[in-house]
N, C-alpha and C positions, 0 to 999 in steps of 0.2 A: 772494572769494565768501563766506567765513565771516562777514565783517562785514555783508554784505548779508542773510544769513540772520538774524543777530542783530538787525538793524534791523527786519526783518519781525516777528520774535517779540516785539519790544519795542513794537510799535505796537498800542495798545489799541483796543477798540471801545466806543462809547457807545450804550447802548440807553435808550429811554424807554418806560415802561409805567405803567399804572394799577395801584396796589396800595392796598388799603383805600380805594379810590375817589379816591385823590390821585395827581397826577403824580409820578413817581419816576424819577430818573436812576440808571443803573447803569453804572459804568466797569469794563471787563473786560479783563484781561490773560490770554491763554491761551484755553482753550475758552470759547466764547460760549453753548453749550447744554450742560447737564450730563445724563448718563444714569447708569444703575446701575453702569457700569464705572468711573466717577470715584471714586477712593478718598478724595480729600481736596480741600477748598476752603478757601482763605484768604478770609475775609470781613471787610472793614474797616467798622466802625461809626463814623462821623465825630463830631466835636465839633459845636459850634454856632457859626456856621452850618454846616449839614450838607451841604457842597458837595463832591462827590466829586473834582472837578478839582484841589482842593488837595492831594490825596494821590497824584497821578500819579507823582512821582519816588520817593516811598516805595514804592509798589506795584511800579513798574518794577524797583527794586532787589531786593525780595523775590522777584519772579518770576525774575529772572536768577540769584539766589544759589542757587536750588534747581534750576538747570539747565532752567528752563522746563517742568518736569514737572507742576507743580500750578497750576491756575487761581487767579488773584488778582482778586477782585471787591471793589468798594466800592458800597454802596447809600446813596443820599442820604436825608436826612430828607424826609418828605413835605412838598411845597410849598416846598422850599428851592432848587429848580432852575427855570430858565426853560424852560417847555415849548416844543417845536417848534410851528411855525405850525399844524400839523394837530391839535394837542391843546390842551385847556383845562387850567387848573390843577387842577380837580376833574372827575371823570367824572359824579358824582351828588352835587350840592350837599347834598341832605338827608341822604344816607348819610354823607358826610364830616362834616357838622355833628353828626349823632347820635353818631358815634364820637369826636368831637373829635380828628380825625386829626392836626391841627397841634399839639395839646397834648402834654405829656410822656408821659402814659399812652397816648395815641393813637399816638405815635411808637414806643413799645415794641411795641404790638400790630402796628403796621405792619411791623416787622422780622420778627416771628414769622410774619406772613402771607406775607412775601416768601419766607422759607425753605420754607413749606408749598407755595407755588406754583411755585418755581423750583429747588429743591434736593432731589434724592432723599433720602429719609429715612435711607438707609444710608450716605450720604456723610459722612465725618468732617470736622469743622470745626476750623480754627484761627481763632478770633475775635480781632480786634485792635481795641480800642476806644481812642478818644482823647477825653480830657476827659469830657463828659457821655455820650459813647459807652460809657464804662466802666460808668456807672450803668445804661445801657440793657442792657448785657450781663449784669450781675448780675440784673437783673429778668427777662431772658430765661431764664437758668438757673433762677431761682426758679419761673417760670410753666410752663416746659416742661423738667422735669428729665431727660427721655428724649432730649434733643438729643445727638447724637454729637459732643460737644465734646472734642477732644484737648487743646487748650491755649487759654487766653484771656489775651491780653497787654493789660495796662491801662497805657496811656501817659498820664502826667500826669492821674491820675484825679480827677475831681470826683464823689465818691460820698458826701459827707457835709458837713453844716454850710456849705453854699455861701454863704448870706447873711451868715455871720459872717467870711468871708475878707476880706482887704483889698480885693480887687476886688469882692467881693459887696456890701460896705458902700457902695461907690460906685454899683454898677449896680442894686441892688435898688430904690431910689426911682425911678431912671430907667426901668427896665423895668416896674415894677409900677404906677407912678402917673403917669409922664410920657411914656410911649411914644407915646401918641396925638398928642402935640405934634410928634413926629418924622415923622409920616406925610406931612404936607404937604411938608416939604423932600425927603423920599424920593421923593414923586411928582414934584416938580419936577426932581430929579436924573434920574429915569427918562426924562424927555423929552429929555435931552441926547443928541447923537449919540455912538456908541460911541467914536469917536476922542477926543472931549473927555473922556468918562468914563475912558478909558485913561490920558490925561494926568493926570487928577486922582489916579487910583490910584497912578501912578508917583511923584507928588509926595508922597503920604501915606507910601509905602514907601521914600522916598528915603534915610532914615537907616539902612536895613538894608544893610550893606556887601555881603553875599554873597546877596542876594535871589535866590530861585529864580524865574526868569522865567515858569515854567509856571503860577504862581499868579495872574498878572495877569488873564488872560482870565476865570477863574472869579470873580474879585473884581468885574470889570466886570458880570458876570451878576447878582451880588448887588444891584447898584444898579437892578434892574428895578422895585423898589417892592414888589410883592407878596412876593417872596422875603425881603427884609429884614424886612417886617412879620411874616411867619410866623416868622422866626427870633427876632424880639423877643418875640413871643407865647409861644413855647416857652421862651425865657429867663426870662420872668416866672414861669412855672410852676416852673422849676428853682429859683428863689430861694425859692419857697413850699413845695416838696415834697421837695427833697433835704436832708433833715435829719439823722437818725441813720444811721450806717453800718450796713449789713445784715450783722451779724456771723454770723447763722445761715447765710445763703447762702454767705458766704465760708468758713465752717467746713466746710460740706457739699461744697465744691468746691476746697478749699485746694490739693490736689496739681495741679490744672489751671491755677492762677492764677499770673501773674507781674505784679507791680506795679512801675512805674517812676515815681518821684516826682521832680519838679524841685527843684533846690536854691535857686531864686529864683523860685518860682511863686506869684503873687499870687492864683491861684484855688485853690491847694492848698498852704498854708504848710508849711514843713519840720516844724513841730510835728505835723501830721497824719501825716507819715511816721513820726516817732518813736512816735506813739500806736499806729498799726497794727502797727509792728514789735514793740512791747511786747506787744500783745494776741495777735499771731500769730508767736511767735518761730521757729516751724518753717516759716513761709511764705517764698516766694521774693519778697522785697520789697527793692527796690534804690533807691538815691538817686543821682541824676545827678551825675557828677563832671566833666562836660564843658561845663557852662554853657548847655545848650540851653534855649531859651525855651519857654513853655507852647505857643505856636503854632509848634511845631518845623517844620511844613511850609513855613514862609516861607523858611527858609535851611538846614535840616538834615534834610530828608526822606531823602536818600540815606544819610547817616550813621546815622540811627536805623534805617533799613531794614536796613543791614548788621549792626547791633547785634542787632536782633530775630532775624534769621536765625541768628546764632550761638547765641543763647539756646535756640532750639527745635530746632536741627539734630539733636540726639541723639534727640528724640522722633519724628523722621520717618525714621529710618534704615531701617525696614522697609516704607516706603510708596513 
């Protein structure tokens, strides 16, 4: 019987909503609607592509590690998810275009709008960012300093000098100057049946020995065409706009922040870890010793989830 109860509590709900005029997917473990009695929410801000399904195992682990007491949600980036048949990618095309909702600044405002619309103001937050999601969190802290943030965990943070990283040097010309050339192949891929797309995804991921199979379906969704195009558009802006580290925002929130840098991360070289560690010697800044890849969700979501739970357990003792 206990296993049956655990299985039920581990089964998430997926909601689709319009936020900032754009289709948004929200993956929810635990309470699906929040009210003033909810003391705490874990909110995952994804990397790019911002597909919440990638984080399922990570979220499930966090949810269980705290005894299923606190809801764990992940909010997609605007336009990175395949809308259900009853919805369009955008609710109001002119509104979405005016706010550039698919761009980097628009995605930051999109997350702030989501909090205003779906989370009671008094609910405390544990924000977990991955990759560019960490930059988004720092911007959220800067733009709305009254957010009730208990902790912000920055996993494999891309918060500075992205175009100068080894991966950035490869991807900047692709994303900024050549991405339109990729739209036709993406469109042709989107026409393939899902079974064939799934086979292609398995082939691409074939070299990952301990692949988390829960990432296959979200990856197939990315091949819808529009989702990948929106992710590439956001990526192009990342290369142009993520330049200097926001030291002032980090200083103002240092006691709330935990940084976790990869030891072999081509999006955030180890030198960036040494630089931030030097500049913030009192900060909680950690270097991965387990060899996790930047895209940890592919094979280490559960392990990273257990690790994050241990880091913040002491901060949640009274909640």
